[in-house]
C-alpha positions in Angstrom: -28.2 -9.6 158.1 -26.7 -11.8 160.9 -22.9 -11.8 161.7 -20.9 -14.8 161.6 -19.5 -14.6 165.3 -21.9 -13.1 168.0 -20.4 -10.5 170.2 -21.9 -11.9 173.4 -21.1 -15.6 174.2 -22.0 -18.1 176.7 -19.3 -19.2 179.0 -19.1 -21.8 181.9 -17.3 -20.7 185.1 -15.9 -23.7 187.3 -14.6 -23.4 190.9 -10.9 -23.5 190.8 -10.5 -24.8 194.4 -12.8 -27.8 194.0 -10.7 -28.7 190.7 -7.4 -28.4 192.6 -8.5 -30.6 195.7 -10.0 -33.1 193.3 -13.3 -33.3 195.0 -15.3 -36.6 194.6 -17.3 -35.8 191.5 -19.9 -38.5 192.0 -20.9 -37.4 195.4 -20.8 -33.6 195.6 -19.7 -32.5 192.1 -18.0 -29.3 191.1 -19.6 -25.9 191.4 -20.4 -24.3 187.9 -22.1 -21.2 186.8 -23.3 -20.3 183.3 -22.9 -16.6 182.4 -22.4 -14.4 179.4 -19.6 -12.1 178.3 -18.7 -9.6 175.6 -15.9 -11.0 173.2 -14.8 -7.4 172.5 -14.5 -6.1 175.9 -13.1 -9.1 177.8 -11.0 -11.2 175.2 -9.1 -12.9 178.0 -10.6 -15.7 180.3 -13.2 -14.5 182.9 -12.7 -15.0 186.5 -15.3 -14.0 189.3 -15.7 -14.6 193.0 -18.8 -16.7 193.4 -20.1 -18.8 196.4 -19.5 -22.6 196.0 -21.6 -24.9 197.7 -19.3 -27.7 197.8 -16.5 -25.7 199.6 -19.2 -23.6 201.6 -17.3 -20.4 200.9 -16.7 -17.7 198.1 -14.0 -18.8 195.7 -12.7 -17.9 192.4 -14.5 -19.3 189.6 -12.6 -19.4 186.2 -13.9 -19.9 182.7 -13.5 -23.3 181.2 -13.7 -24.7 177.6 -16.9 -26.1 176.3 
């Protein structure tokens, strides 16, 4: 018996400083990570500090819609 909605879902984390600064998407792109989160434990949007190769520093990566 499978449930309708899975507890663990895949989320995409995107660099917030690259989006704010409007980095040229054709040349460098925007840093994105794919991870999983538990829907019951973290119902709000996920934000993690990850390394951004476009900015060359650690920045906040926030969850985006698919």
